[in-house]
N, C-alpha and C positions, 0 to 999 in steps of 0.2 A: 219121552211122549208123554202127556197125559190125556187120556180118552175119558171122557165124562158126558153121560148120559141124561138129557133136559129132554124127555117126549113133549113134544115132539121135533124137537131140536135135536141135532147130533153135533157137540162142539169135539172137533178134534185137534188137539196143540201139538204144535212141534218145534219145542223151543231151541234155540240154540244161545246158549249162555255162556256169558263173559263174568271175570273180575275184574270191577272197576275199583279208585280209588280209595273210596270208603267202602269196600269188602262186601256190596253189594251186588247180588247177579240181577243184571236187566238187560234188554237190548232198545242199544242206541241206533235206532235207523227211524227214517221218516215214515210216514201213516200212507199206505193205498189199500183204500179198500174196493174189494173187487166180490159183485154178488153175483152168484151162479144161481141154476135154474134147482130151488130148494132150499134147503136149510142145515146146512151141514156147513161149520166155522171153523177154518183153521188159522191160527195164527201165524206165520213163518219169518223167522227173520233172515233178513238180505244184508249184503253188504251197504245197500242205498237207499233201501226200502221193505218196508214191512206187509207182506198180504194176509189180509183176511179175508178166505175166501169163506164163501156163502153159497152154500150149494144141497139140492138133497138126488136122491136117488129114489124112484118109486120101487123098485126093489133092489138091495145092497148085496152083491153077489160075491163074495172075495174067491177070483178066478184067474185065469191067466192074462184075460184084458179084460177092460172097462172101458166103455161109449164116453167119447167125450161130453163133456157138459156146456150147455149154450149160456152163454154171458147174457145178465138181466140186466143189469147195472152197475157200474165201478164208480168209486170215488175217489178222488185222494184230498186228502185234507191233512190242514199245517199252514205255514208261513214261512219264509227266510230261514228259519232255524231247524234245528233238528228238531225232529218229534217221533216218540213213539207209541207204539196202541201195544199192552199189555195183556189187553183181558176184553171182550166180547161178550154179553147177552142180548138175545132179543125179548124184549120187552111186552110186558101184559097188554098193550094197546096195540102190537104188531110191529113196533119200532124195534129201533137197537139202542144200545148205549153201551160208550165205548170209554175206555179209561188205558192211560200214561202218562206220558211227559208230555214237555214242552219246553225250548227255548225261546220260541218267537214271540213277538208281541205284534203281530201283524198278520196281514191275511184271515182265514180262519179263526184266528187266534188274539186274543182280547184279554186284558187283565193279570199279565204275566207281573208280579211281584218283583221279579229282577228284571230291571228293564236295560238291562248292561249286557243281558246273551250270555252270563258267564254260568250260571246257575239255571236249573229247569225246576219248573210247579207241576203240581199232578194237572192234568188236563180233561177232563170230562165234557163226551160229546155224547148228543143225543139227536138219534137219525128216525124218520118215520121210514115206512115198509120200504119206500122207496131210497132208500137211502140220503133223502135232501135232507141236510143240516137245520133240525131244531132250535137247540140252544147248545151253547159250549161254556162253558168254567173253567176257570183257571184257579189254583188252590194250593195257601205255602206261603212262605215269604221271602224274604231276601237269599236264601242260605237252597240247597240244593234238598229239592222234594221231588220223589218219586211215585208216582201212586200207579201200584202194578195190580190190583186185583177190583173187581168191582160187580156187586150183585142189588138185585133189586129186591125190597122188603116186601112184606105184605103187605104197608102202607102205601104202595105206589109210588115206594121214594126210592132211597139208595143208601149202601153200605160199601165204603172207599176204603181201602187197606194199602200200603206202603210205608216207605221209610221216610221221616223229614230230618235234618238236619239244623231248620230254621227254629227262631223261638221272637218271632215279631209277623206281622201280618196275621194271616189265618189261624197261626199255631200258637199256643200257649203252651206253659207247662215243662218245658224240652227239659230233660233231665243229664243230660249229657256235657262234657267240654263242647267246647267248638270243632267242628272237623268229626263228632258222632253222630250216629242214627239213633232215631229214636223210632217205634212202632208208632206210623201215626193213621188213626182210625177219623172217619170222617162221615159223621152221618149225614143226608140231603133229603128233601123234602122232594115233591113230586118233579119240580123245575128246576132245581138245582140248587137252591137256597140253603147254607149248611144249620142244621139243627142243632148239633152238637160234634165237638171235637175232642179227641183225648191223644195226648204223645204217654206211650206206653214204654218204660225200660230202667236204665239205671247209666252210671257213669263212663258207659263204653260205649258200645255198638252194639244196634239190634234194626233191623229190617224186616218188614213182614211179608211174606211170598202170598198168601193166600188169606181169604177170611169167608165165611161158612155161616148161615142162618142155622139155627138149634133149632128142637123140635119144643122148648121152653121159652121160644120168644127172643132168645140172648144171641150171645155169636159165638164163633170159636176160631181164632189165629193161628195161626202158625207162623213159625219165621225160623230166626236166627238170633242167640245173646252170646253176647262178649262177658256181659256184667257178673257182679256180684251185691248188688246194691240194687237202692231204690225199689224197682217192683219187681227185679229179679231175683230169685234165692233159688238155690240148690245146683249153681252151674258146675259141671266136672272138670273143668278146662279148658281153656280156647273155648272154640264156639260150639256152643252147643245146640241141639234142637230148642225152640223154647214157645211151650203151647199156653196161650191164655184167654179164659173162659171171661165172656162180658155178658151183664145181665143188657136189658133191651135198652137201656141208658148209657153204658157204656161204662158201666163200674165193674168193677176186677171181682169175679169172684172165686177163681180159683186160678193159678200158674203153675208150669212143669218143666223144669231144664228137663232134657234126656240125650245122654251121649256119654262121651268120654274123656281123656286126657286130649285128644288130638281134635280135629275138625270135624261135626256135626253138621248138615245144613239139612232143614225140613223144606218141601218143598208144594206138599199137596197134603190136604185135610180133610176125611166125609165121615157125619157122624154115622153111625152103624145101628142097625135094626133096634139090637138092645141097647142105646141110649149112647153108650160109649161112642168112642173115636177111632179110626189109624188114620198114621200117618205115613206116608212116604218122604223119603228122600236119599241121602249119603252119609257114609260114616268111614272117617280115615281113623278112628280109636278102635280097640280091641280089649277096652275094660270099663270100668263103671258099667253103666247098663246094655254097653254092648259084649255080644260074646262073638266069637264064632268068625272074627272078620279074616277073607282069603289073603291080605295083603293089602298095602294100596286103599282107594277107595272102593267099598263095595254100597250098591244099593239098601238100605234099611229101612224095614216095614216093622212100624212100632202099632202096637192094639193099646188101649186105656178103655177104664171102665168111663163114666158117667161123672166121676168125681177125678177124675186126674190119674190114677194110679193104674202103674203098669202092671198091665196084665199077660203081655207075651211080645217076642220080639223076635225077627226073621231076617236077614239079609242075603242078596243074591248080585254074586261080581259081574260086576259088567252088564245086570239083565237090561236098565236102559237102552246101551248100544245094542243089547242084542235084540231088543222088541223094535226099535226104529229101522233097523237092518232088515229084519224078515217084512216090518209094511212098508217100505221101500221099495223091494221085489217084488210084494202082490201090486202095489199101483204101477210098475216099470214092467210088469207081466214075465217077470223072470223068474216067478216061479209058479 
């Protein structure tokens, strides 16, 4: 469970994660947007649809019962293929920006680069404050392109991160072999036109899970990497956390692999008040940068300074599952 605060909007994300054949965790479901009274956004994966719940509480009290919120509006977005929303943010104009992936080329979706429906594109949707579609854009090439995370930038545009296996269409300079992914970072203007795009990675498989704006006007990205070449150095074996710092034009300033011999998967990153970064994810390692693993996968939190140097690391066995269990009990009145 990821809980992040963006006053006056609170985004709570309960994610069901799966491992697809490309090694990238994503939600492969259709899109259903439900707006409730207020401004909490909760993306939740289900078997056939994804709920983006937008609601607020005038007073938020965690006790044994909650008043039922009132639905203000709801929207289904997509086409005859599959759609998934992975990220949503309220925009400066009072609307919403939604990012995910689409296998369609009809309905609300236009411009998908794979007309056969075999592979998906990044799909970005701009809604007004009432959930009306203002514009939508498909980005990618003829292979698999999955856009997982979007944020509005200071110029009113947007920055988008995910994974791309393409090397055509909107995508250039892919590093790997056919079937391997790169981080694909796309900068959009306020109406969704591409200003620049960057493929980051090596010969093996990479996928970005989150991108955030930094105080110097650049970007920080987290995700995973299997590579030991190209843009990637310092891999410890198998899958590492891969942290990449970009300037405002998308140029790499530094990169860092974190982990051990086995699988290490970074899911979220946040800049800290001292200019450094804290990263959260999971690890199956107990060597390299990782010490004290309890067995199998642990939640793993890492603190870096502003130049990407490791300051400390810690981990907790089944922390995420415990927090999600307690939160579900609060919501159902069982506590």
